[in-house]
C-alpha positions in Angstrom: 244.3 138.4 94.4 241.7 139.2 97.4 238.2 139.5 97.2 235.6 141.5 99.2 233.5 139.3 101.9 230.4 137.8 100.5 228.1 139.2 102.9 228.4 142.3 101.2 227.8 140.6 97.6 225.0 143.2 96.8 227.6 145.8 96.6 230.3 143.8 95.1 228.3 141.7 92.9 229.6 142.0 89.1 227.8 139.3 87.3 224.2 138.1 87.1 223.3 134.8 85.9 219.5 133.5 85.6 217.6 131.1 83.8 214.2 130.6 82.4 211.8 127.6 81.4 213.8 125.8 84.1 210.7 124.3 85.7 209.5 120.6 84.8 205.7 122.2 85.5 205.4 123.9 82.4 202.1 124.8 80.7 201.0 122.9 78.0 202.3 125.2 75.2 205.8 125.4 76.6 206.1 121.5 75.7 208.8 122.1 73.5 211.1 124.0 76.0 210.8 120.3 78.2 213.1 119.3 75.6 216.0 121.6 76.0 218.9 120.0 76.5 220.9 123.1 77.9 219.6 125.8 80.0 218.2 129.4 78.8 220.0 131.5 80.1 220.0 135.3 80.6 221.9 138.2 82.3 221.0 141.1 84.7 223.3 143.8 85.9 223.8 144.1 89.7 222.6 147.6 89.7 219.1 146.3 89.1 219.3 145.0 92.8 216.9 146.4 95.1 217.1 145.3 99.0 214.3 145.3 101.8 213.4 148.7 102.7 212.8 150.0 99.2 210.2 149.4 97.1 210.0 147.4 94.0 208.9 150.0 91.2 206.7 149.4 88.0 208.1 151.1 85.1 205.5 153.2 83.3 203.2 151.0 81.0 204.7 147.7 82.2 203.2 144.6 83.6 205.3 142.9 85.9 204.9 139.0 86.9 207.3 138.5 90.2 208.8 135.0 90.3 210.8 133.7 93.3 214.5 132.7 92.9 217.1 131.1 94.6 220.5 132.2 93.9 224.0 130.8 94.6 226.7 133.2 95.9 230.1 132.2 94.3 232.4 131.6 96.6 235.9 131.3 94.5 236.7 131.5 91.1 235.5 128.9 88.8 236.1 128.1 85.0 235.0 124.9 83.8 233.9 123.3 86.7 232.1 119.8 86.9 228.6 119.3 87.8 230.4 117.2 90.7 232.2 120.2 92.1 230.3 123.0 91.4 228.5 123.5 94.8 232.1 123.5 96.3 232.2 127.0 94.6 229.3 128.4 96.3 229.9 130.6 99.3 226.1 131.1 100.1 223.0 131.9 99.0 220.3 134.3 98.4 216.9 134.7 97.7 215.4 137.2 94.9 212.0 138.3 93.4 213.1 138.5 89.8 210.5 140.7 87.7 209.4 139.9 84.4 208.0 142.7 82.0 205.1 140.4 80.4 204.0 143.3 78.2 207.3 143.8 77.1 207.7 139.6 76.7 204.7 139.9 74.4 206.2 142.2 72.0 209.8 140.8 71.8 208.8 137.0 71.6 206.6 137.1 68.6 209.7 138.9 66.6 212.1 136.7 68.5 213.6 139.9 69.8 216.2 139.6 72.9 214.7 139.9 76.3 216.9 142.5 77.7 213.7 144.7 78.1 211.8 141.5 79.4 214.2 140.5 82.1 216.7 143.9 82.9 215.5 147.0 83.9 215.8 149.1 87.2 214.7 147.3 90.8 214.0 144.6 88.5 216.0 142.2 91.3 214.4 142.8 95.1 217.3 140.1 96.4 217.6 139.3 100.1 221.2 139.8 102.4 223.7 137.0 102.5 222.5 133.5 103.3 225.3 131.2 105.0 225.8 128.1 103.0 225.4 126.2 106.5 221.8 127.1 106.2 220.9 125.4 103.4 221.9 121.7 103.1 220.9 120.8 99.8 219.9 123.5 97.5 218.1 120.7 95.1 215.5 120.5 97.8 214.1 123.9 99.1 210.8 124.7 99.4 209.9 128.3 98.7 206.7 130.0 98.9 205.6 133.7 98.0 202.2 135.4 99.3 201.0 138.8 97.8 199.1 140.6 100.4 198.9 137.6 102.7 196.9 135.5 100.2 197.5 131.8 100.4 201.0 131.0 99.4 202.1 130.0 95.7 204.6 126.8 96.9 207.4 125.2 94.8 210.9 122.9 95.3 213.9 123.7 93.6 213.3 119.9 93.1 211.3 120.8 90.3 213.8 122.6 88.4 215.0 120.9 85.1 218.6 122.2 85.5 220.0 122.2 89.4 222.1 125.1 90.5 225.3 122.4 90.2 224.3 121.9 86.5 223.9 126.1 85.8 227.4 126.6 87.6 228.7 123.9 85.2 227.2 125.6 81.8 228.0 129.0 82.7 231.8 128.3 83.6 232.2 126.7 80.7 231.8 130.1 78.8 232.3 132.4 81.7 235.0 132.8 84.5 232.5 133.3 87.6 234.2 135.3 90.4 233.4 135.4 94.1 230.0 137.4 94.6 228.9 136.6 91.1 225.1 135.4 91.4 223.7 132.7 89.6 219.9 132.1 90.1 218.0 128.7 89.1 214.2 128.5 88.4 211.4 129.9 90.0 207.9 128.3 91.4 204.8 127.5 89.5 202.1 130.1 88.9 204.2 133.2 89.0 201.6 136.2 89.4 201.2 139.7 88.2 202.1 142.4 90.7 200.3 145.9 91.0 201.2 149.2 93.0 200.2 148.5 96.5 201.1 144.9 97.1 202.8 143.5 99.4 205.3 140.9 98.3 206.6 138.2 101.0 208.6 135.1 100.0 210.9 132.9 101.2 212.2 129.6 102.4 209.6 127.3 104.3 211.0 127.5 108.1 213.7 129.8 107.1 214.7 133.1 105.4 211.8 135.2 104.7 212.3 138.7 102.3 209.6 141.5 102.0 208.8 144.0 99.8 206.1 146.9 98.9 205.2 147.7 95.3 205.2 151.2 93.6 204.1 152.2 90.1 207.0 154.8 88.8 206.3 158.4 89.5 
């Protein structure tokens, strides 16, 4: 079975996975999450991708928080792969601003409700183009940054994640067959911020790929 080229992963992606509470530097009230023995995952849909040149749109009555993430673009079909072999199945990478609806999380969390409205809605994944695997030699040691309206950057390194991309691919592939063009996002940096209409959101890899999006309110 042949698959479309990975450079077109935005168009051809079928599944998007991401993890939450995957940072070592969590706030004191999140101490319980530091004891996690396996990743806490959520699923987004490829229809939520928005690319540069198009705005991130804040839905009516939503408060959004930006979270920059490094993602692995799967290069070949994998099922039940080991941590040691997991990166062999990665064809390249991408960056994204994953949007969290903080306003909906405040409603869902006390009820123990699903996070579908919190993490999955139109234009909630502002994604870069394809980053060749050769550009990132070690995905477990990548420094990323975010600025809002050119304010001093928020910075963080993937070495601060609880679970690496290799560990996440190992975990997901136990239960789901990962296919070429699927995307697996790791953790985010410290201190994600609320965004508002009119903001210019920039992010990237230190000394490497950058992305930029404007923010608009839903009309």
